[in-house]
C-alpha positions as CSV (number, residue, x, y, z in Angstrom):
1,M,65.2,31.2,-10.5
2,I,62.0,32.5,-12.1
3,S,63.6,32.6,-15.5
4,R,64.6,29.0,-15.2
5,L,61.0,28.1,-14.2
6,L,59.6,29.8,-17.3
7,S,62.4,28.9,-19.7
8,T,60.4,26.7,-22.0
9,L,57.0,27.0,-23.6
10,R,55.8,23.8,-21.9
11,R,56.7,25.2,-18.5
12,R,55.0,28.6,-19.3
13,V,51.8,26.9,-20.4
14,T,51.8,24.7,-17.3
15,A,52.3,27.7,-15.0
16,V,49.5,29.6,-16.7
17,L,47.1,26.7,-16.5
18,T,48.0,26.1,-12.8
19,M,47.3,29.8,-12.0
20,M,44.0,29.7,-13.9
21,A,42.9,26.6,-12.0
22,A,43.8,28.2,-8.7
23,V,41.7,31.4,-9.6
24,V,38.7,29.3,-10.7
25,A,38.9,27.2,-7.5
26,C,39.1,30.2,-5.2
27,G,36.3,32.0,-7.2
28,S,33.9,29.1,-7.0
29,W,34.6,28.7,-3.3
30,A,33.9,32.4,-2.7
31,L,30.7,32.4,-4.8
32,W,29.2,29.1,-3.5
33,P,26.0,29.9,-1.4
34,V,26.1,28.8,2.3
35,Y,23.5,28.2,5.0
36,D,23.2,30.6,7.9
37,S,25.7,29.6,10.6
38,S,23.1,29.7,13.4
39,C,21.0,27.1,11.7
40,V,21.7,23.4,12.4
41,V,19.1,21.0,10.9
42,Y,18.7,17.4,11.8
43,S,16.4,15.2,9.8
44,G,14.8,13.6,12.8
45,A,14.6,10.4,10.9
46,Y,16.5,7.2,11.1
47,I,18.8,6.9,8.1
48,P,20.8,3.6,7.8
49,M,24.5,3.8,7.1
50,N,24.1,2.0,3.7
51,T,21.5,4.5,2.4
52,P,22.4,6.0,-0.9
53,K,23.9,9.5,-0.8
54,A,21.1,10.9,-2.9
55,E,18.4,9.6,-0.5
56,A,20.3,11.0,2.5
57,D,20.7,14.3,0.9
58,A,17.0,14.4,0.0
59,A,16.1,13.7,3.6
60,M,18.4,16.6,4.8
61,Q,16.9,18.9,2.2
62,R,13.4,18.1,3.3
63,A,14.3,18.8,6.9
64,Y,15.9,22.1,5.9
65,D,12.9,23.1,3.8
66,K,10.6,22.4,6.8
67,A,12.9,24.5,9.1
68,L,12.8,27.3,6.5
69,T,9.0,27.3,6.3
70,D,8.8,27.2,10.1
71,G,11.0,30.2,10.4
72,A,13.8,28.4,12.3
73,C,16.4,29.0,9.6
74,G,17.2,31.7,7.1
75,P,17.7,31.1,3.4
76,K,21.1,30.4,1.8
77,R,23.2,33.5,1.4
78,A,26.4,34.5,-0.4
79,R,29.5,33.6,1.5
80,F,30.7,37.2,1.5
81,H,28.0,39.8,2.0
82,D,27.5,43.2,3.7
83,W,27.6,42.4,7.4
84,T,26.2,45.8,8.4
85,Q,22.7,45.0,7.2
């Protein structure tokens, strides 16, 4: 079964590229910083449905920055870290 899967150069290259893409995707997911799970931030402002994504993201970032300076939230952290600290 596996010998048939890797019988031609084209199939081998495709298999290697697929595996490399999977490793890169999993690695980027694991390294992407995340917010503390106990912190939920609402902007407290009315944002219309047709607001551009960049503007809505900026409003959310301002609300998060305010919560961070107020001490209500912690900074972003690595997805996987030492839980004993």
